[in-house]
MMTF fields as JSON, N, C-alpha, C and O atoms, coordinates in Angstrom:
{
  "mmtfVersion": "1.0.0",
  "mmtfProducer": "UNKNOWN",
  "numBonds": 443,
  "numAtoms": 444,
  "numGroups": 111,
  "numChains": 1,
  "numModels": 1,
  "chainsPerModel": [1],
  "groupsPerChain": [111],
  "chainIdList": ["A"],
  "bondAtomList": [4, 2, 8, 6, 12, 10, 16, 14, 20, 18, 24, 22, 28, 26, 32, 30, 36, 34, 40, 38, 44, 42, 48, 46, 52, 50, 56, 54, 60, 58, 64, 62, 68, 66, 72, 70, 76, 74, 80, 78, 84, 82, 88, 86, 92, 90, 96, 94, 100, 98, 104, 102, 108, 106, 112, 110, 116, 114, 120, 118, 124, 122, 128, 126, 132, 130, 136, 134, 140, 138, 144, 142, 148, 146, 152, 150, 156, 154, 160, 158, 164, 162, 168, 166, 172, 170, 176, 174, 180, 178, 184, 182, 188, 186, 192, 190, 196, 194, 200, 198, 204, 202, 208, 206, 212, 210, 216, 214, 220, 218, 224, 222, 228, 226, 232, 230, 236, 234, 240, 238, 244, 242, 248, 246, 252, 250, 256, 254, 260, 258, 264, 262, 268, 266, 272, 270, 276, 274, 280, 278, 284, 282, 288, 286, 292, 290, 296, 294, 300, 298, 304, 302, 308, 306, 312, 310, 316, 314, 320, 318, 324, 322, 328, 326, 332, 330, 336, 334, 340, 338, 344, 342, 348, 346, 352, 350, 356, 354, 360, 358, 364, 362, 368, 366, 372, 370, 376, 374, 380, 378, 384, 382, 388, 386, 392, 390, 396, 394, 400, 398, 404, 402, 408, 406, 412, 410, 416, 414, 420, 418, 424, 422, 428, 426, 432, 430, 436, 434, 440, 438],
  "bondOrderList": [1, 1, 1, 1, 1, 1, 1, 1, 1, 1, 1, 1, 1, 1, 1, 1, 1, 1, 1, 1, 1, 1, 1, 1, 1, 1, 1, 1, 1, 1, 1, 1, 1, 1, 1, 1, 1, 1, 1, 1, 1, 1, 1, 1, 1, 1, 1, 1, 1, 1, 1, 1, 1, 1, 1, 1, 1, 1, 1, 1, 1, 1, 1, 1, 1, 1, 1, 1, 1, 1, 1, 1, 1, 1, 1, 1, 1, 1, 1, 1, 1, 1, 1, 1, 1, 1, 1, 1, 1, 1, 1, 1, 1, 1, 1, 1, 1, 1, 1, 1, 1, 1, 1, 1, 1, 1, 1, 1, 1, 1],
  "groupList": [{"groupName": "UNK", "atomNameList": ["N", "CA", "C", "O"], "elementList": ["N", "C", "C", "O"], "formalChargeList": [0, 0, 0, 0], "bondAtomList": [1, 0, 2, 1, 3, 2], "bondOrderList": [1, 1, 2], "singleLetterCode": "X", "chemCompType": "L-PEPTIDE LINKING"}],
  "groupTypeList": [0, 0, 0, 0, 0, 0, 0, 0, 0, 0, 0, 0, 0, 0, 0, 0, 0, 0, 0, 0, 0, 0, 0, 0, 0, 0, 0, 0, 0, 0, 0, 0, 0, 0, 0, 0, 0, 0, 0, 0, 0, 0, 0, 0, 0, 0, 0, 0, 0, 0, 0, 0, 0, 0, 0, 0, 0, 0, 0, 0, 0, 0, 0, 0, 0, 0, 0, 0, 0, 0, 0, 0, 0, 0, 0, 0, 0, 0, 0, 0, 0, 0, 0, 0, 0, 0, 0, 0, 0, 0, 0, 0, 0, 0, 0, 0, 0, 0, 0, 0, 0, 0, 0, 0, 0, 0, 0, 0, 0, 0, 0],
  "groupIdList": [1, 2, 3, 4, 5, 6, 7, 8, 9, 10, 11, 12, 13, 14, 15, 16, 17, 18, 19, 20, 21, 22, 23, 24, 25, 26, 27, 28, 29, 30, 31, 32, 33, 34, 35, 36, 37, 38, 39, 40, 41, 42, 43, 44, 45, 46, 47, 48, 49, 50, 51, 52, 53, 54, 55, 56, 57, 58, 59, 60, 61, 62, 63, 64, 65, 66, 67, 68, 69, 70, 71, 72, 73, 74, 75, 76, 77, 78, 79, 80, 81, 82, 83, 84, 85, 86, 87, 88, 89, 90, 91, 92, 93, 94, 95, 96, 97, 98, 99, 100, 101, 102, 103, 104, 105, 106, 107, 108, 109, 110, 111],
  "secStructList": [7, 7, 2, 2, 2, 2, 2, 2, 2, 6, 6, 1, 7, 7, 7, 4, 4, 4, 1, 1, 7, 7, 7, 6, 6, 1, 3, 3, 3, 3, 3, 3, 3, 3, 3, 6, 6, 3, 3, 3, 3, 3, 3, 3, 3, 7, 6, 6, 7, 3, 3, 3, 3, 3, 7, 7, 1, 1, 7, 3, 3, 3, 3, 3, 3, 3, 3, 3, 3, 3, 3, 3, 3, 6, 6, 3, 3, 3, 3, 3, 3, 6, 6, 7, 3, 3, 3, 3, 7, 6, 6, 7, 7, 3, 3, 3, 3, 3, 3, 3, 3, 3, 3, 3, 3, 3, 3, 3, 3, 7, 7],
  "xCoordList": [15.85, 16.552, 16.298, 15.166, 17.303, 17.149, 16.724, 16.907, 16.16, 15.755, 16.957, 16.815, 18.134, 19.333, 19.64, 20.072, 19.429, 19.689, 18.752, 19.187, 17.497, 16.548, 16.943, 16.808, 17.426, 17.892, 19.075, 19.224, 19.928, 21.092, 20.72, 21.488, 19.554, 19.193, 18.341, 18.061, 17.937, 17.158, 18.034, 19.212, 17.439, 18.145, 19.147, 19.999, 19.05, 19.933, 19.082, 17.882, 19.713, 19.035, 19.032, 20.081, 17.835, 17.688, 17.292, 16.465, 17.869, 17.44, 16.689, 17.294, 15.371, 14.539, 14.831, 14.954, 14.943, 15.115, 16.484, 16.701, 17.414, 18.727, 18.805, 19.853, 17.709, 17.735, 17.516, 17.725, 17.099, 16.911, 17.345, 17.094, 18.001, 18.515, 17.596, 16.896, 17.608, 16.884, 17.589, 18.816, 16.801, 17.297, 16.643, 15.419, 17.444, 16.922, 15.89, 16.143, 14.706, 13.661, 12.945, 12.295, 13.048, 12.399, 12.003, 12.169, 11.483, 11.091, 11.947, 12.052, 12.559, 13.318, 12.704, 12.05, 12.918, 12.317, 13.208, 14.104, 12.937, 13.656, 12.693, 12.235, 12.396, 11.516, 12.373, 13.407, 11.924, 12.709, 12.02, 12.668, 10.715, 9.985, 8.974, 8.273, 8.901, 7.93, 7.439, 8.135, 6.242, 5.645, 4.228, 3.668, 3.634, 2.243, 1.307, 0.315, 1.619, 0.772, 0.919, 0.068, 1.984, 2.167, 3.617, 4.471, 3.876, 5.225, 5.499, 4.583, 6.803, 7.24, 8.251, 9.241, 7.965, 8.819, 9.112, 8.221, 10.364, 10.781, 10.854, 11.418, 10.286, 10.284, 10.956, 10.849, 11.647, 12.186, 11.678, 11.945, 10.955, 10.376, 11.141, 11.335, 11.576, 12.148, 11.001, 9.836, 11.353, 10.357, 9.522, 10.065, 8.222, 7.247, 6.974, 6.253, 7.526, 7.211, 5.99, 5.589, 5.395, 4.229, 3.737, 4.269, 2.71, 2.016, 0.596, -0.116, 0.197, -1.159, -2.19, -1.868, -3.425, -4.501, -4.637, -4.635, -4.755, -4.907, -5.607, -5.877, -5.893, -6.476, -5.64, -4.854, -5.817, -5.188, -6.245, -7.104, -6.192, -7.233, -7.061, -7.779, -6.109, -5.877, -5.413, -4.99, -5.492, -5.088, -3.587, -2.801, -3.211, -1.815, -1.567, -2.316, -0.511, -0.13, 1.092, 2.094, 0.997, 2.092, 2.574, 1.783, 3.881, 4.504, 5.582, 6.437, 5.522, 6.49, 7.758, 7.709, 8.902, 10.183, 10.987, 11.828, 10.716, 11.514, 10.713, 10.054, 10.763, 10.136, 8.642, 8.089, 7.981, 6.532, 5.89, 6.5, 4.636, 3.876, 2.399, 1.983, 1.641, 0.191, -0.35, 0.085, -1.308, -1.98, -3.44, -3.995, -4.047, -5.473, -6.095, -5.675, -7.104, -7.83, -9.299, -9.915, -9.852, -11.272, -11.634, -12.689, -10.745, -10.997, -10.649, -10.741, -10.252, -9.903, -8.385, -7.665, -7.907, -6.458, -5.987, -6.672, -4.808, -4.195, -2.732, -1.96, -2.333, -0.907, -0.207, -0.711, 0.95, 1.708, 3.144, 3.706, 3.736, 5.131, 5.81, 5.159, 7.104, 7.881, 7.192, 6.814, 7.035, 6.41, 4.943, 4.379, 4.287, 2.853, 2.62, 3.434, 1.484, 1.082, -0.376, -1.193, -0.696, -2.079, -2.328, -1.406, -3.57, -3.934, -4.792, -5.831, -4.354, -5.16, -6.071, -5.575, -7.386, -8.293, -8.286, -8.09, -8.499, -8.592, -9.623, -10.686, -9.306, -10.157, -10.5, -11.272, -9.953, -10.188, -9.179, -7.983, -9.637, -8.694, -7.79, -8.262, -6.48, -5.542, -4.379, -4.066, -3.745, -2.608, -1.65, -2.031, -0.393, 0.658, 1.404, 1.764, 1.65, 2.394, 3.411, 3.079, 4.658, 5.722, 5.565, 5.413, 5.602, 5.674, 7.146, 7.561, 7.929, 9.389, 9.88, 9.073, 11.182, 11.676, 11.149, 11.144, 10.705, 10.254, 10.484, 10.602, 10.543, 10.682, 9.534, 9.076, 9.071, 7.988, 8.214, 8.9, 7.624, 7.582, 6.137, 5.2, 5.975, 4.666, 4.558, 5.341, 3.588, 3.346, 2.005, 0.955, 2.059, 0.867, 0.439, 1.234, -0.831, -1.377, -2.386, -3.413, -2.085, -2.96, -3.8, -3.45, -4.902, -5.76, -5.131, -5.702],
  "yCoordList": [7.491, 6.537, 6.865, 7.166, 6.811, 7.152, 5.933, 4.796, 6.18, 5.088, 4.215, 2.995, 4.796, 4.023, 2.982, 1.878, 3.305, 2.338, 1.159, 0.013, 1.407, 0.31, -0.572, -1.794, 0.033, -0.76, -1.623, -2.736, -1.128, -1.886, -3.145, -4.107, -3.154, -4.327, -5.32, -6.416, -4.951, -5.877, -7.064, -6.909, -8.245, -9.449, -9.935, -10.773, -9.415, -9.882, -10.518, -10.26, -11.337, -11.935, -10.9, -10.386, -10.599, -9.601, -10.265, -11.177, -9.82, -10.212, -9.002, -8.068, -9.019, -7.866, -7.19, -5.966, -7.971, -7.325, -6.671, -5.924, -6.94, -6.289, -5.026, -4.382, -4.646, -3.491, -2.163, -1.102, -2.209, -0.99, -1.271, -2.35, -0.288, -0.433, 0.254, 1.209, -0.247, 0.413, 1.723, 1.808, 2.748, 4.031, 4.31, 4.258, 4.604, 4.809, 5.927, 7.038, 5.605, 6.598, 7.032, 8.077, 6.24, 6.68, 5.502, 4.335, 5.851, 4.902, 5.201, 6.354, 4.178, 4.377, 3.519, 2.515, 3.921, 3.19, 3.231, 4.067, 2.31, 2.239, 1.695, 0.556, 2.514, 2.085, 1.324, 1.815, 0.105, -0.683, -0.819, -1.144, -0.574, -0.545, 0.593, 0.74, 1.391, 2.483, 2.613, 3.143, 2.126, 2.146, 2.671, 2.789, 2.992, 3.446, 2.405, 2.76, 1.124, 0.042, -0.186, -0.84, 0.34, 0.158, 0.321, 0.685, 0.042, 0.199, -0.865, -1.471, -1.073, -1.957, -1.151, -0.638, -1.057, -0.3, -1.135, -1.786, -1.11, -1.793, -0.741, 0.333, -1.042, -0.134, -0.798, -2.01, -0.002, -0.447, 0.507, 1.707, -0.006, 0.789, 0.505, -0.658, 1.536, 1.336, 1.003, 1.279, 0.41, 0.037, 1.261, 2.349, 1.083, 2.097, 3.151, 4.114, 2.991, 3.908, 3.376, 2.231, 4.198, 3.73, 4.744, 5.847, 4.341, 5.222, 5.426, 4.463, 6.672, 6.961, 6.521, 6.27, 6.438, 5.962, 6.845, 8.073, 6.193, 6.873, 5.921, 4.77, 6.384, 5.546, 5.679, 6.616, 4.741, 4.797, 4.367, 3.544, 4.909, 4.625, 3.277, 2.993, 2.461, 1.164, 0.147, 0.513, -1.133, -2.203, -2.131, -1.705, -2.558, -2.612, -3.949, -4.342, -4.642, -5.925, -5.671, -5.118, -6.082, -5.91, -7.286, -8.128, -7.501, -8.731, -8.342, -7.5, -8.973, -8.684, -9.498, -10.721, -8.796, -9.422, -9.744, -10.642, -8.992, -9.11, -8.46, -7.444, -9.033, -8.424, -8.609, -9.538, -7.696, -7.813, -6.439, -5.461, -6.385, -5.144, -5.458, -6.614, -4.396, -4.525, -3.579, -2.432, -4.066, -3.202, -3.116, -4.025, -2.019, -1.826, -1.498, -0.567, -2.283, -2.057, -1.919, -2.835, -0.76, -0.482, -0.815, -1.388, -0.447, -0.625, -1.984, -2.169, -2.939, -4.29, -4.421, -4.123, -4.878, -5.042, -6.413, -7.417, -6.447, -7.691, -7.712, -6.856, -8.663, -8.798, -9.538, -10.55, -9.034, -9.645, -9.871, -9.096, -10.944, -11.246, -11.68, -11.822, -11.886, -12.279, -13.401, -14.424, -13.193, -14.188, -13.964, -14.548, -13.129, -12.853, -11.833, -10.937, -11.988, -11.056, -10.674, -11.504, -9.404, -8.939, -7.953, -7.277, -7.879, -6.949, -5.844, -6.103, -4.603, -3.442, -3.148, -2.817, -3.259, -2.973, -1.485, -0.617, -1.224, 0.172, 0.919, 0.385, 2.128, 3.086, 2.701, 3.41, 1.608, 1.22, 1.942, 1.928, 2.572, 3.22, 2.177, 1.139, 2.461, 1.527, 2.273, 3.411, 1.594, 2.159, 1.02, -0.151, 1.383, 0.411, 0.878, 2.051, -0.056, 0.264, -0.828, -2.013, -0.431, -1.388, -1.905, -1.119, -3.229, -3.847, -3.986, -3.633, -4.504, -4.531, -3.794, -3.363, -3.644, -3.186, -4.171, -5.379, -3.655, -4.575, -3.991, -2.779, -4.892, -4.509, -5.119, -6.22, -4.384, -4.883, -4.467, -3.486, -5.231, -4.857, -4.464, -5.189, -3.323, -2.788, -2.816, -2.177, -3.557, -3.632, -2.944, -3.414, -1.844, -1.073, -1.472, -1.442, -1.844, -2.242, -1.174, -0.975, -0.502, 0.561, 0.037, -0.959, 0.707, 0.324, 0.734, 0.498],
  "zCoordList": [-13.606, -14.418, -15.88, -16.261, -16.673, -18.082, -18.885, -18.452, -20.048, -20.927, -21.252, -21.333, -21.441, -21.751, -20.693, -21.025, -19.434, -18.37, -18.481, -18.363, -18.7, -18.848, -20.031, -19.964, -21.107, -22.231, -21.824, -22.328, -20.915, -20.479, -19.688, -19.673, -19.031, -18.235, -19.024, -18.539, -20.211, -21.041, -21.419, -21.743, -21.372, -21.773, -20.727, -21.026, -19.507, -18.433, -17.333, -17.232, -16.527, -15.387, -14.269, -13.881, -13.754, -12.711, -11.402, -11.389, -10.325, -8.979, -8.448, -7.921, -8.588, -8.361, -7.013, -6.956, -5.929, -4.633, -4.474, -3.52, -5.396, -5.334, -6.16, -6.198, -6.833, -7.72, -7.0, -7.588, -5.734, -4.943, -3.514, -2.977, -2.903, -1.545, -0.55, -0.886, 0.681, 1.759, 2.094, 2.039, 2.442, 2.882, 4.224, 4.34, 5.235, 6.575, 6.6, 6.135, 7.162, 7.357, 6.101, 6.095, 5.012, 3.781, 2.893, 3.249, 1.742, 0.708, -0.506, -0.924, -1.076, -2.315, -3.41, -3.13, -4.661, -5.765, -6.989, -7.11, -7.886, -9.16, -10.214, -10.121, -11.206, -12.294, -13.297, -13.75, -13.64, -14.592, -15.949, -16.944, -15.992, -17.265, -17.188, -16.187, -18.241, -18.308, -19.739, -20.604, -19.972, -21.305, -21.23, -20.14, -22.384, -22.403, -21.795, -21.159, -21.986, -21.489, -19.991, -19.387, -19.374, -17.935, -17.538, -18.347, -16.262, -15.729, -14.67, -14.114, -14.408, -13.337, -12.513, -13.035, -11.2, -10.3, -9.06, -8.515, -8.62, -7.39, -6.29, -6.496, -5.119, -3.976, -2.779, -2.593, -1.974, -0.683, 0.388, 0.321, 1.366, 2.46, 3.737, 4.091, 4.432, 5.752, 6.712, 6.428, 7.843, 8.84, 9.234, 9.427, 9.35, 9.74, 8.66, 8.92, 7.477, 6.364, 5.634, 5.846, 4.775, 4.034, 3.038, 2.915, 2.334, 1.39, 1.899, 2.182, 2.013, 2.515, 1.475, 0.314, 1.93, 1.057, -0.171, -0.082, -1.316, -2.593, -3.572, -3.228, -4.753, -5.798, -7.068, -7.21, -7.981, -9.296, -10.305, -9.988, -11.509, -12.485, -13.223, -14.182, -12.764, -13.404, -12.374, -11.278, -12.727, -11.816, -11.535, -12.38, -10.33, -9.923, -9.231, -8.337, -9.649, -9.058, -8.173, -8.626, -6.902, -5.942, -5.497, -5.07, -5.602, -5.09, -4.08, -4.355, -2.904, -1.847, -2.102, -2.238, -2.167, -2.458, -1.204, -1.207, -0.122, 1.098, 2.233, 2.016, 3.434, 4.586, 4.651, 4.063, 5.387, 5.621, 5.667, 6.1, 5.207, 5.205, 5.419, 5.504, 5.498, 5.541, 4.487, 4.389, 3.692, 2.74, 3.12, 3.737, 2.746, 2.965, 1.61, 0.922, 1.248, -0.005, 0.335, 0.879, 0.009, 0.285, 1.738, 2.009, 2.664, 4.091, 4.666, 5.88, 3.841, 4.33, 4.419, 3.467, 5.599, 5.849, 5.38, 5.578, 4.755, 4.3, 4.729, 4.297, 5.565, 5.905, 4.757, 4.27, 4.331, 3.245, 3.67, 4.445, 3.154, 3.433, 2.136, 1.101, 2.202, 1.036, 0.256, 0.826, -1.049, -1.919, -2.149, -3.075, -1.336, -1.509, -2.613, -2.837, -3.301, -4.351, -4.134, -3.735, -4.404, -4.312, -5.458, -5.913, -5.915, -6.985, -6.413, -5.806, -6.606, -6.237, -7.421, -8.498, -7.258, -8.376, -8.747, -7.896, -10.002, -10.463, -9.628, -9.312, -9.281, -8.563, -7.125, -6.48, -6.605, -5.206, -4.311, -4.604, -3.225, -2.329, -1.678, -1.215, -1.647, -1.072, -0.405, -0.755, 0.571, 1.312, 1.622, 1.617, 1.894, 2.205, 3.436, 3.536, 4.407, 5.633, 5.893, 5.87, 6.142, 6.451, 7.87, 8.805, 8.041, 9.365, 9.731, 10.835, 8.789, 8.863, 7.628, 6.805, 7.489, 6.195, 5.168, 5.403, 4.029, 2.99, 1.613, 1.437, 0.636, -0.766, -1.531, -1.225, -2.539, -3.384, -4.819, -5.106, -5.706, -7.12, -7.42, -7.084, -8.048, -8.423, -9.941, -10.645, -10.429, -11.875, -12.146, -11.709, -12.861, -13.188, -14.603, -15.542, -14.729, -16.01, -16.448, -15.798, -17.541, -18.04, -19.187, -19.82, -19.452, -20.592, -21.891, -22.955]
}
């Protein structure tokens, strides 16, 4: 997505879960904000898709927009559904697995 597109959505009412479509057998995403201080990205996961365990050097806030998933943070499993929010602490190993098709917004907060 180009910077111009993000400028086009500024000052408009956004329906976050409508900003990215499900793709069969994959994960799709759309970054809507990308700044030095952080970013906001919308993801759509098809059923049984996921992100393997990894770490990030800064906190990440995840809010479920549609469907259900399971996240693992430092070995602890958390079931999440539409409307739930969780914070992945900086440097903590975490993973995401779709239970059903689901959409989430990921807000990365950098130092």
